[in-house]
Each structure stands twice: as C-alpha cells, then as structure tokens.
TIDODREN-148502 format. One record per residue (C-alpha): residue in one letter; x, y, z. Coordinates in steps of 0.05 Angstrom, whole numbers, plus 5000, padded with zeros to 4 digits. Layout:
REM TIDODREN-148502
   resn      X      Y      Z
      a      X      Y      Z
...
END
This chain:
REM TIDODREN-148502
   resn      X      Y      Z
      m   8248   1489   7203
      i   8196   1498   7247
      k   8188   1475   7299
      i   8105   1457   7327
      l   8094   1478   7401
      r   8061   1441   7445
      s   8007   1462   7491
      q   8056   1470   7553
      d   8102   1521   7508
      v   8052   1565   7491
      w   8028   1628   7536
      q   7955   1612   7557
      p   7907   1650   7594
      k   7896   1638   7670
      l   7830   1646   7663
      g   7776   1644   7730
      a   7797   1589   7784
      p   7850   1551   7788
      r   7827   1475   7765
      g   7797   1429   7826
      n   7769   1485   7850
      r   7707   1468   7886
      n   7672   1527   7915
      h   7690   1566   7863
      f   7634   1631   7839
      r   7592   1586   7779
      h   7572   1651   7727
      g   7554   1667   7660
      r   7504   1630   7615
      s   7503   1559   7657
      t   7473   1581   7720
      t   7401   1572   7731
      a   7389   1642   7738
      s   7412   1652   7670
      k   7378   1604   7644
      d   7311   1614   7678
      m   7310   1685   7651
      r   7329   1664   7567
      k   7266   1614   7588
      r   7219   1679   7607
      i   7254   1719   7536
      a   7227   1677   7506
      d   7158   1667   7530
      f   7155   1736   7537
      r   7179   1751   7462
      r   7136   1690   7435
      r   7064   1701   7480
      a   7080   1785   7451
      k   7083   1754   7366
      a   7003   1711   7374
      a   6984   1784   7405
      l   7022   1819   7356
      e   6981   1777   7299
      d   6918   1784   7322
      a   6917   1840   7337
      k   6944   1858   7253
      k   6873   1804   7241
      i   6827   1840   7264
      a   6857   1909   7249
      a   6852   1880   7182
      n   6774   1853   7192
      e   6751   1931   7219
      a   6790   1951   7169
      a   6743   1898   7118
      g   6682   1906   7151
      d   6674   1829   7179
      d   6666   1841   7244
      d   6641   1776   7260
      r   6633   1794   7344
      a   6576   1839   7330
      g   6537   1870   7289
      e   6480   1825   7264
      r   6448   1817   7325
      g   6451   1897   7337
      e   6500   1894   7395
      n   6550   1955   7398
      k   6610   1954   7356
      p   6679   1956   7400
      k   6719   2015   7395
      g   6795   1999   7365
      i   6823   1943   7360
      l   6845   1946   7439
      a   6777   1941   7456
      y   6781   1862   7435
      a   6850   1856   7480
      g   6799   1857   7539
      c   6831   1921   7569
END
C-alpha cells in the first residue's frame, strides 16, 4: 500500500522572508528596475536590428551601383556605409 503525504508532511525549502512580513526586501525579476532594464534592452535590440537591415540594404544598393542619394545631379557620392549613418 502506498501512503500519499500531505504538503505539511513533506519537507519544503524555506526561501525568503516569513509570510506576513511586509518589510522584506523585494528583488528579482518583478522589480521596477529589472522591468525597466529589460525594456531598455529590448528597445536597443529592436533599433540595432533595424539599423543592421538598413545597412544591408545600403550595401546591396552600393554593390549593384544603384545609389539614389547622389550621382545623377553631379554630386559626390558618399564613401561607404558610415556616410549614410551620419557618422
């Protein structure tokens, strides 16, 4: 016969502050600072991905000889991808 133990009969690890302690230090994934940092990282990754796609398009246009920013009007063409990024 197998005896099924109740949750009170099984050892449970004691993690964090005791129940009812409203003054315990809150930390981890759900803090405001952590949420803000994750939002900033996601925004940075989103902007970096968009910039990389733009750079790939510009490089493909330069390789194909299709430069729509200068050329027909006798302007000097920018040199390299960094010229388009404003660097």
